[in-house]
OpenMM code with the backbone's topology and positions (N, CA, C; nanometers):
from openmm import Vec3, app, unit

residues = "UNK UNK UNK UNK UNK UNK UNK UNK UNK UNK UNK UNK UNK UNK UNK UNK UNK UNK UNK UNK UNK UNK UNK UNK UNK UNK UNK UNK UNK UNK UNK UNK UNK UNK UNK UNK UNK UNK UNK UNK UNK UNK UNK UNK UNK UNK UNK UNK UNK UNK UNK UNK UNK UNK UNK UNK UNK UNK UNK UNK UNK UNK UNK UNK UNK UNK UNK UNK UNK UNK UNK UNK UNK UNK UNK UNK UNK UNK UNK UNK UNK UNK UNK UNK UNK UNK UNK UNK UNK UNK UNK UNK UNK UNK UNK UNK UNK UNK UNK".split()
positions = [
    Vec3(2.1904, -0.1653, -0.9180),
    Vec3(2.0435, -0.1999, -0.8930),
    Vec3(1.9728, -0.1588, -1.0880),
    Vec3(1.8810, -0.1935, -1.0908),
    Vec3(1.8387, -0.2108, -1.2520),
    Vec3(1.7528, -0.1380, -1.1763),
    Vec3(1.6594, -0.0405, -1.2729),
    Vec3(1.5149, 0.0538, -1.2596),
    Vec3(1.4529, 0.0083, -1.3488),
    Vec3(1.3393, -0.0143, -1.4036),
    Vec3(1.3015, 0.0315, -1.4256),
    Vec3(1.1252, 0.0995, -1.4537),
    Vec3(1.0960, 0.1786, -1.5183),
    Vec3(1.0301, 0.3176, -1.4810),
    Vec3(0.8777, 0.2431, -1.6021),
    Vec3(0.8174, 0.1939, -1.5482),
    Vec3(0.6750, 0.2279, -1.6920),
    Vec3(0.5361, 0.3131, -1.5947),
    Vec3(0.5115, 0.4129, -1.7232),
    Vec3(0.3989, 0.5036, -1.7544),
    Vec3(0.3391, 0.4555, -1.8097),
    Vec3(0.1570, 0.4183, -1.7383),
    Vec3(0.0428, 0.3923, -1.8171),
    Vec3(-0.0578, 0.4677, -1.7768),
    Vec3(-0.0928, 0.5361, -1.8953),
    Vec3(-0.2557, 0.6801, -1.9168),
    Vec3(-0.1280, 0.8163, -1.8357),
    Vec3(-0.0026, 0.8134, -1.8416),
    Vec3(0.0261, 0.8991, -1.7728),
    Vec3(0.1246, 0.9653, -1.8454),
    Vec3(0.1826, 1.0755, -1.8873),
    Vec3(0.3800, 1.1003, -1.8959),
    Vec3(0.4059, 1.1219, -1.8129),
    Vec3(0.5936, 1.0968, -1.8201),
    Vec3(0.6211, 1.1143, -1.7071),
    Vec3(0.7429, 1.1992, -1.7911),
    Vec3(0.7774, 1.3478, -1.7391),
    Vec3(0.8474, 1.4563, -1.7172),
    Vec3(1.0110, 1.4056, -1.7275),
    Vec3(1.0538, 1.4913, -1.8423),
    Vec3(1.1998, 1.4402, -1.7397),
    Vec3(1.2295, 1.4008, -1.5641),
    Vec3(1.2101, 1.5728, -1.5967),
    Vec3(1.2347, 1.5721, -1.4097),
    Vec3(1.1406, 1.4880, -1.3119),
    Vec3(1.0546, 1.4214, -1.3470),
    Vec3(0.9655, 1.3698, -1.2283),
    Vec3(1.0361, 1.2150, -1.3017),
    Vec3(1.0935, 1.1725, -1.4465),
    Vec3(1.1564, 1.0420, -1.4103),
    Vec3(1.3408, 1.0690, -1.3427),
    Vec3(1.3534, 1.1280, -1.3315),
    Vec3(1.5628, 1.1928, -1.2530),
    Vec3(1.4606, 1.1968, -1.0996),
    Vec3(1.3384, 1.1933, -1.0748),
    Vec3(1.2726, 1.2309, -0.9064),
    Vec3(1.2715, 1.1068, -0.8787),
    Vec3(1.2523, 1.0031, -0.9512),
    Vec3(1.2019, 0.8424, -0.9747),
    Vec3(1.3153, 0.7797, -0.9475),
    Vec3(1.4020, 0.7879, -1.0239),
    Vec3(1.5155, 0.7679, -0.9989),
    Vec3(1.6025, 0.7731, -0.8985),
    Vec3(1.6049, 0.8690, -0.8432),
    Vec3(1.6744, 0.9187, -0.7231),
    Vec3(1.6211, 0.8541, -0.5783),
    Vec3(1.5081, 0.8503, -0.6256),
    Vec3(1.3609, 0.7955, -0.4903),
    Vec3(1.4334, 0.6519, -0.4517),
    Vec3(1.4224, 0.5969, -0.5620),
    Vec3(1.4374, 0.4727, -0.6015),
    Vec3(1.5929, 0.4524, -0.5214),
    Vec3(1.7340, 0.5487, -0.6078),
    Vec3(1.8104, 0.4652, -0.5982),
    Vec3(1.8778, 0.5427, -0.4381),
    Vec3(1.8214, 0.5707, -0.3686),
    Vec3(1.8372, 0.6292, -0.2336),
    Vec3(1.8182, 0.5079, -0.1308),
    Vec3(1.7496, 0.4106, -0.1903),
    Vec3(1.6676, 0.3365, -0.0208),
    Vec3(1.8103, 0.2542, -0.0610),
    Vec3(1.9201, 0.2155, -0.1213),
    Vec3(2.0270, 0.1169, -0.1617),
    Vec3(2.0772, 0.1935, -0.0050),
    Vec3(2.0345, 0.2422, 0.0841),
    Vec3(2.1221, 0.3189, 0.1690),
    Vec3(2.0527, 0.2248, 0.2890),
    Vec3(1.9672, 0.1918, 0.2801),
    Vec3(1.9114, 0.1182, 0.4024),
    Vec3(1.9244, -0.0127, 0.3631),
    Vec3(1.8950, -0.0966, 0.2563),
    Vec3(1.9486, -0.2129, 0.2068),
    Vec3(2.0635, -0.2405, 0.0476),
    Vec3(2.1212, -0.2811, 0.0698),
    Vec3(2.2675, -0.3046, -0.0251),
    Vec3(2.2049, -0.3621, -0.1023),
    Vec3(2.1141, -0.4694, -0.0565),
    Vec3(2.1396, -0.5552, -0.1943),
    Vec3(1.9967, -0.6047, -0.3398),
    Vec3(1.9823, -0.4514, -0.2600),
    Vec3(1.8259, -0.4583, -0.4012),
    Vec3(1.8676, -0.5172, -0.5539),
    Vec3(1.8117, -0.6013, -0.5915),
    Vec3(1.8477, -0.6235, -0.6483),
    Vec3(1.8000, -0.5298, -0.8032),
    Vec3(1.6520, -0.5095, -0.7825),
    Vec3(1.5521, -0.3791, -0.9313),
    Vec3(1.4609, -0.4101, -0.8664),
    Vec3(1.4398, -0.2381, -0.9330),
    Vec3(1.2923, -0.2353, -0.8844),
    Vec3(1.2142, -0.1723, -1.0188),
    Vec3(1.1295, -0.2197, -1.0081),
    Vec3(1.0047, -0.1940, -1.0970),
    Vec3(0.8666, -0.0843, -1.0558),
    Vec3(0.9430, -0.0118, -1.1301),
    Vec3(0.7944, 0.1187, -1.1043),
    Vec3(0.6978, 0.1428, -1.1591),
    Vec3(0.5891, 0.1312, -1.0936),
    Vec3(0.4812, 0.1720, -1.2495),
    Vec3(0.4111, 0.2745, -1.2299),
    Vec3(0.3550, 0.3593, -1.2757),
    Vec3(0.3002, 0.5393, -1.2542),
    Vec3(0.2053, 0.4839, -1.3838),
    Vec3(0.0624, 0.5114, -1.3046),
    Vec3(-0.0869, 0.5099, -1.4025),
    Vec3(-0.1799, 0.6027, -1.3508),
    Vec3(-0.2480, 0.7241, -1.4467),
    Vec3(-0.3619, 0.7547, -1.4355),
    Vec3(-0.4683, 0.6417, -1.4024),
    Vec3(-0.5068, 0.6114, -1.2658),
    Vec3(-0.6191, 0.5617, -1.2235),
    Vec3(-0.7114, 0.6022, -1.2432),
    Vec3(-0.8433, 0.5395, -1.3215),
    Vec3(-0.9370, 0.5306, -1.3582),
    Vec3(-1.0617, 0.6029, -1.2447),
    Vec3(-1.1039, 0.7788, -1.3570),
    Vec3(-1.1635, 0.8807, -1.2795),
    Vec3(-1.2818, 0.8376, -1.2439),
    Vec3(-1.4057, 0.7334, -1.2620),
    Vec3(-1.4793, 0.6489, -1.2470),
    Vec3(-1.6072, 0.7042, -1.0990),
    Vec3(-1.5189, 0.7258, -1.0345),
    Vec3(-1.5437, 0.7834, -0.8909),
    Vec3(-1.4431, 0.9170, -0.7917),
    Vec3(-1.4063, 0.9310, -0.8877),
    Vec3(-1.2920, 1.0318, -0.8530),
    Vec3(-1.3061, 1.1516, -0.8869),
    Vec3(-1.2605, 1.2479, -0.8352),
    Vec3(-1.2575, 1.4480, -0.9488),
    Vec3(-1.0803, 1.4612, -0.9747),
    Vec3(-1.0600, 1.4882, -1.0427),
    Vec3(-0.9345, 1.5167, -1.0957),
    Vec3(-0.8501, 1.4138, -1.1055),
    Vec3(-0.7218, 1.4317, -1.1412),
    Vec3(-0.6566, 1.2910, -1.2072),
    Vec3(-0.5713, 1.2374, -0.9841),
    Vec3(-0.6312, 1.1133, -1.0219),
    Vec3(-0.5411, 0.9842, -0.9134),
    Vec3(-0.4547, 0.9579, -0.9903),
    Vec3(-0.3089, 0.9311, -0.9648),
    Vec3(-0.2473, 0.8505, -0.9905),
    Vec3(-0.1881, 0.7338, -0.8647),
    Vec3(-0.1679, 0.6271, -0.9717),
    Vec3(-0.1426, 0.5584, -0.8385),
    Vec3(0.0581, 0.5068, -0.9143),
    Vec3(0.0775, 0.4918, -0.8100),
    Vec3(0.1941, 0.4518, -0.8369),
    Vec3(0.2657, 0.2602, -0.7353),
    Vec3(0.3688, 0.2195, -0.7743),
    Vec3(0.3120, 0.0270, -0.7306),
    Vec3(0.5015, 0.0541, -0.7852),
    Vec3(0.5668, -0.0260, -0.6533),
    Vec3(0.6925, -0.0341, -0.6794),
    Vec3(0.7215, -0.1253, -0.6097),
    Vec3(0.7864, -0.1924, -0.7162),
    Vec3(0.7963, -0.3794, -0.6133),
    Vec3(0.9973, -0.3375, -0.6148),
    Vec3(1.0550, -0.4255, -0.5391),
    Vec3(1.1668, -0.4307, -0.5570),
    Vec3(1.2118, -0.5851, -0.5027),
    Vec3(1.2926, -0.6269, -0.6293),
    Vec3(1.3629, -0.7309, -0.5542),
    Vec3(1.4844, -0.7465, -0.5108),
    Vec3(1.4529, -0.8350, -0.3955),
    Vec3(1.5536, -0.8321, -0.3155),
    Vec3(1.6003, -0.9943, -0.2762),
    Vec3(1.7239, -1.0584, -0.2798),
    Vec3(1.7515, -1.1595, -0.2380),
    Vec3(1.6154, -1.2307, -0.1393),
    Vec3(1.5284, -1.3241, -0.2121),
    Vec3(1.4660, -1.4454, -0.1635),
    Vec3(1.3416, -1.4236, -0.1866),
    Vec3(1.3346, -1.2800, -0.1659),
    Vec3(1.1748, -1.2252, -0.1868),
    Vec3(1.1902, -1.0610, -0.2980),
    Vec3(1.0050, -1.0472, -0.2776),
    Vec3(1.0000, -0.9088, -0.3535),
    Vec3(0.9248, -0.8222, -0.1778),
    Vec3(0.9532, -0.7052, -0.2090),
    Vec3(0.9480, -0.6589, -0.1267),
    Vec3(0.8453, -0.5411, -0.2755),
    Vec3(0.7064, -0.5133, -0.1981),
    Vec3(0.5867, -0.4305, -0.3067),
    Vec3(0.5470, -0.2777, -0.2082),
    Vec3(0.5225, -0.2072, -0.2517),
    Vec3(0.4916, -0.0529, -0.1984),
    Vec3(0.3537, -0.0542, -0.3076),
    Vec3(0.2435, 0.0490, -0.3216),
    Vec3(0.1447, 0.1294, -0.3431),
    Vec3(0.0574, 0.2794, -0.2772),
    Vec3(0.0580, 0.3627, -0.3500),
    Vec3(0.0031, 0.5323, -0.3439),
    Vec3(-0.0543, 0.5225, -0.4069),
    Vec3(-0.1955, 0.5785, -0.3767),
    Vec3(-0.2972, 0.7243, -0.4804),
    Vec3(-0.2578, 0.7758, -0.4121),
    Vec3(-0.2420, 0.9058, -0.4970),
    Vec3(-0.3046, 1.0707, -0.4946),
    Vec3(-0.2971, 1.1763, -0.6040),
    Vec3(-0.2645, 1.2956, -0.5450),
    Vec3(-0.3450, 1.3409, -0.7183),
    Vec3(-0.2162, 1.3516, -0.7396),
    Vec3(-0.1068, 1.3750, -0.7418),
    Vec3(0.0275, 1.4199, -0.8209),
    Vec3(0.1364, 1.3335, -0.7753),
    Vec3(0.1647, 1.2380, -0.8893),
    Vec3(0.2650, 1.1544, -0.9383),
    Vec3(0.3662, 1.1556, -0.8172),
    Vec3(0.4873, 1.2896, -0.8088),
    Vec3(0.6270, 1.3058, -0.6631),
    Vec3(0.5395, 1.2928, -0.5518),
    Vec3(0.3925, 1.3224, -0.5375),
    Vec3(0.3661, 1.2680, -0.3748),
    Vec3(0.3713, 1.1042, -0.3694),
    Vec3(0.2485, 1.0487, -0.5168),
    Vec3(0.2847, 0.9280, -0.4538),
    Vec3(0.3782, 0.8867, -0.4234),
    Vec3(0.4753, 0.8755, -0.5315),
    Vec3(0.6296, 0.7939, -0.4967),
    Vec3(0.6926, 0.8594, -0.3818),
    Vec3(0.6450, 0.9719, -0.3459),
    Vec3(0.7193, 0.9896, -0.2003),
    Vec3(0.6647, 0.8593, -0.0762),
    Vec3(0.4878, 0.9000, -0.0091),
    Vec3(0.4604, 0.7551, 0.0065),
    Vec3(0.4990, 0.6199, -0.0318),
    Vec3(0.5414, 0.6125, -0.1318),
    Vec3(0.6180, 0.4441, -0.2088),
    Vec3(0.7329, 0.4699, -0.1365),
    Vec3(0.7884, 0.5703, -0.1179),
    Vec3(0.9703, 0.5697, -0.0721),
    Vec3(0.9566, 0.5244, 0.0821),
    Vec3(0.8420, 0.6358, 0.1107),
    Vec3(0.8721, 0.6184, 0.3081),
    Vec3(0.7915, 0.5088, 0.2935),
    Vec3(0.7174, 0.3864, 0.2461),
    Vec3(0.6610, 0.2778, 0.3121),
    Vec3(0.8074, 0.1867, 0.2522),
    Vec3(0.8595, 0.2169, 0.1939),
    Vec3(0.9343, 0.0973, 0.1042),
    Vec3(1.1219, 0.1350, 0.2327),
    Vec3(1.1150, 0.2134, 0.2365),
    Vec3(1.2121, 0.2117, 0.3687),
    Vec3(1.1893, 0.1278, 0.4905),
    Vec3(1.0170, 0.1530, 0.5291),
    Vec3(1.0137, 0.0376, 0.6732),
    Vec3(0.9897, -0.1225, 0.5526),
    Vec3(0.9639, -0.1388, 0.5009),
    Vec3(0.9501, -0.2117, 0.4402),
    Vec3(1.0760, -0.3053, 0.4365),
    Vec3(1.2373, -0.2520, 0.4233),
    Vec3(1.3491, -0.2500, 0.3844),
    Vec3(1.4261, -0.2312, 0.5005),
    Vec3(1.4314, -0.1534, 0.6467),
    Vec3(1.4770, -0.2025, 0.7418),
    Vec3(1.3979, -0.3219, 0.8328),
    Vec3(1.2722, -0.3574, 0.7721),
    Vec3(1.1866, -0.5089, 0.8264),
    Vec3(1.2457, -0.6091, 0.7767),
    Vec3(1.2796, -0.6412, 0.6167),
    Vec3(1.3481, -0.6975, 0.6075),
    Vec3(1.4883, -0.7078, 0.6594),
    Vec3(1.5465, -0.5905, 0.6983),
    Vec3(1.7083, -0.6123, 0.7128),
    Vec3(1.7540, -0.7046, 0.7702),
    Vec3(1.6152, -0.6574, 0.8813),
    Vec3(1.6081, -0.7194, 1.0629),
    Vec3(1.6018, -0.8452, 1.0723),
    Vec3(1.5153, -0.9100, 0.9482),
    Vec3(1.4406, -1.0379, 0.9549),
    Vec3(1.5781, -1.1112, 0.9048),
    Vec3(1.6217, -1.0753, 0.7958),
    Vec3(1.7856, -1.1730, 0.7451),
    Vec3(1.8886, -1.0537, 0.7894),
    Vec3(1.9679, -1.1046, 0.9261),
    Vec3(2.1045, -1.0982, 0.9655),
    Vec3(2.2144, -1.2311, 0.8565),
] * unit.nanometer
topology = app.Topology()
chain = topology.addChain("A")
for resn in residues:
    res = topology.addResidue(resn, chain)
    for name in ("N", "CA", "C"):
        topology.addAtom(name, app.Element.getBySymbol(name[0]), res)
């Protein structure tokens, strides 16, 4: 699986980069035929919010469709964890409907 990570208005530490890779790679145990994953992490506009709000969007390319999940939290890793949980559910549903 190819993993593309893009950071917009945010800096990713090597540790964060590694955690993101591990989280996305772990999804292959729910569905083996994931083609690619596009991860975008950005610092949201602070117009209405206090502090840093990170938005994480992941698009998983699987045969015949793209699965998408997103989350916004005050921490990059927290938002990645939320997205990962959403993607697990989406992959399980996809696998059930495409046997």
